[in-house]
C-alpha positions as CSV (number, residue, x, y, z in Angstrom):
1,M,0.0,0.0,0.0
2,K,1.3,3.4,-1.0
3,T,0.2,6.7,0.6
4,Y,-1.2,9.3,-1.8
5,I,-2.3,12.9,-1.4
6,A,-5.3,13.8,-3.7
7,L,-6.4,17.4,-4.2
8,L,-9.9,18.3,-5.4
9,R,-10.5,21.6,-7.1
10,G,-13.4,23.8,-6.5
11,I,-15.5,22.0,-4.0
12,N,-17.4,23.7,-1.1
13,V,-16.7,27.2,-2.4
14,G,-19.5,29.6,-2.1
15,G,-22.1,26.9,-1.6
16,H,-21.2,25.2,-4.9
17,K,-20.2,21.6,-5.4
18,K,-20.9,20.7,-1.8
19,V,-19.0,17.6,-0.7
20,P,-19.3,16.8,3.0
21,M,-15.9,15.3,4.1
22,A,-17.4,12.5,6.2
23,E,-19.4,11.4,3.2
24,L,-16.4,11.7,0.9
25,R,-14.3,9.5,3.3
26,E,-17.0,6.9,3.4
27,L,-17.4,7.0,-0.4
28,L,-13.7,6.6,-1.1
29,S,-13.4,3.8,1.4
30,K,-16.2,1.9,-0.3
31,S,-14.5,2.6,-3.6
32,G,-11.5,0.5,-2.5
33,F,-9.2,3.1,-1.0
34,E,-7.8,2.5,2.5
35,N,-7.1,4.7,5.5
36,V,-8.9,7.6,3.9
37,R,-8.5,10.9,5.8
38,T,-9.4,14.5,4.8
39,Y,-8.1,17.8,5.9
40,I,-10.3,20.9,6.1
41,Q,-13.3,21.2,3.8
42,S,-11.5,22.2,0.6
43,G,-10.8,18.8,-0.8
44,N,-7.5,17.6,0.7
45,I,-7.4,13.8,0.9
46,I,-4.8,11.4,2.2
47,L,-5.4,7.8,1.3
48,Q,-3.7,4.5,0.6
49,S,-4.0,2.3,-2.4
50,S,-2.3,-0.7,-4.0
51,E,-2.9,1.0,-7.3
52,V,0.3,2.6,-8.6
53,N,-1.0,4.4,-11.6
54,L,-1.7,8.0,-10.6
55,S,-4.1,8.6,-13.6
56,K,-6.1,5.6,-12.5
57,I,-6.3,6.9,-8.9
58,E,-7.4,10.3,-10.1
59,S,-9.9,8.8,-12.4
60,D,-11.3,6.5,-9.8
61,I,-11.8,9.4,-7.3
62,Q,-13.3,11.6,-10.0
63,Q,-15.7,8.9,-11.1
64,S,-16.8,8.0,-7.5
65,I,-17.5,11.7,-6.9
66,F,-19.4,12.1,-10.1
67,S,-21.5,8.9,-9.5
68,H,-22.3,9.9,-6.0
69,F,-22.6,13.7,-6.0
70,G,-23.5,14.2,-9.7
71,F,-20.8,16.7,-10.7
72,E,-17.3,16.5,-12.1
73,V,-14.4,17.6,-9.9
74,P,-10.8,17.9,-11.2
75,V,-8.5,15.7,-9.1
76,I,-4.7,15.9,-8.9
77,A,-3.0,13.1,-7.0
78,N,0.7,12.5,-6.1
79,T,2.5,10.1,-3.9
80,R,3.6,11.5,-0.6
81,K,7.2,11.4,-1.8
82,E,6.3,13.4,-5.0
83,F,4.4,15.9,-2.8
84,Q,7.5,16.3,-0.6
85,V,9.7,16.9,-3.6
86,I,7.2,19.6,-4.9
87,F,7.3,21.2,-1.4
88,D,11.1,21.0,-1.1
89,T,11.7,22.4,-4.6
90,C,10.1,25.7,-3.9
91,P,12.6,28.3,-5.2
92,Y,11.8,31.0,-2.7
93,S,13.6,32.0,0.5
94,E,12.1,30.4,3.7
95,E,10.3,33.7,4.5
96,Q,8.7,33.9,1.0
97,K,8.0,30.2,1.0
98,E,5.9,30.5,4.1
99,N,3.7,33.1,2.3
100,S,3.6,31.2,-1.1
101,Y,1.1,29.1,-2.9
102,F,1.8,25.8,-4.6
103,I,-0.2,25.4,-7.7
104,M,-0.2,21.7,-8.6
105,L,-0.6,20.9,-12.3
106,S,-2.1,17.8,-13.7
107,A,1.0,17.3,-15.9
108,I,4.3,18.9,-16.8
109,P,3.4,21.6,-19.4
110,E,4.9,21.1,-22.8
111,T,8.0,23.2,-23.2
112,E,6.6,25.3,-26.1
113,L,3.6,26.3,-24.1
114,L,5.7,27.8,-21.3
115,S,6.5,30.7,-23.6
116,L,2.8,31.6,-23.5
117,V,3.1,32.5,-19.8
118,S,6.7,33.6,-19.5
119,D,5.9,37.2,-20.1
120,I,3.1,37.5,-17.6
121,T,4.1,39.9,-14.9
122,F,2.2,41.8,-12.2
123,E,3.6,44.2,-9.6
124,N,4.3,42.5,-6.3
125,E,3.8,39.0,-7.8
126,E,6.1,36.4,-9.1
127,F,5.8,32.8,-10.2
128,V,8.2,30.1,-11.2
129,I,7.2,26.9,-13.0
130,I,9.2,23.8,-12.1
131,N,8.0,20.5,-13.5
132,D,4.3,20.1,-12.5
133,C,4.0,23.0,-10.1
134,I,3.7,26.8,-10.3
135,Y,5.3,28.4,-7.2
136,F,3.5,31.6,-6.7
137,H,4.4,34.5,-4.3
138,S,2.6,37.8,-3.9
139,S,3.7,40.4,-1.4
140,V,0.1,41.7,-1.2
141,G,-1.5,38.3,-0.5
142,Y,-3.2,35.8,-2.7
143,G,-6.7,37.4,-2.4
144,R,-5.4,40.7,-3.8
145,T,-3.5,39.3,-6.8
146,K,-4.1,39.6,-10.5
147,F,-2.8,36.1,-10.9
148,N,-5.4,34.0,-12.7
149,M,-5.1,30.2,-12.4
150,N,-7.7,29.7,-15.1
151,S,-5.6,31.6,-17.6
152,F,-2.6,29.5,-16.8
153,E,-4.6,26.3,-17.2
154,K,-5.8,27.3,-20.6
155,K,-2.4,28.4,-21.9
156,L,-0.5,25.5,-20.5
157,K,-3.3,23.0,-21.3
158,V,-3.4,21.5,-17.8
159,K,-5.7,21.3,-14.8
160,A,-4.5,23.0,-11.6
161,T,-5.3,23.5,-8.0
162,S,-3.6,25.6,-5.4
163,R,-2.7,25.1,-1.8
164,N,-1.0,27.5,0.6
165,Y,2.2,26.7,2.6
166,K,0.4,25.8,5.8
167,T,-1.9,23.3,4.0
168,M,1.1,21.8,2.3
169,V,2.9,21.4,5.6
170,K,-0.2,19.8,7.3
171,L,-0.8,17.4,4.4
172,L,2.8,16.2,4.5
173,S,2.6,15.8,8.3
174,L,-0.7,13.9,8.1
175,S,0.6,11.6,5.3
176,I,3.6,10.2,7.2
177,E,3.4,6.5,7.0
178,N,3.6,4.6,10.2
């Protein structure tokens, strides 16, 4: 059994796509995942599976949610080890890192697509794309940024979901295998 961290995008936001966490844990347990845990209401799942294909894990979670709740939700899953690498690879200083966002991508963007976002700049904001993560820092806070994740998704032809530093730390802590 391997431990995975799965991130759902866009649930329980403004009353849309409501997914109660207890119901989600039960659903995923009945779908064959083990030791299913969630963290806060925004779609952070730690689970174990004998499945090693990440696409299959994402698809199984997505299909379970669609069958049960009746709507599609983008899912991005990584092994705990891959999640740790994403966290450790953050290019910012420790102070900036603690105020950064990690935007996980469903795939590593094709090299030629990176040029479509390379010239995007906004005052007080910076981003770095490394493999399947956009590391984003804004000195004015995420809620006041001009950064638009949807635009990056379209240009890079990927799905994405963001988590802040504290959530990343907590998910890594909760996913330590005993």
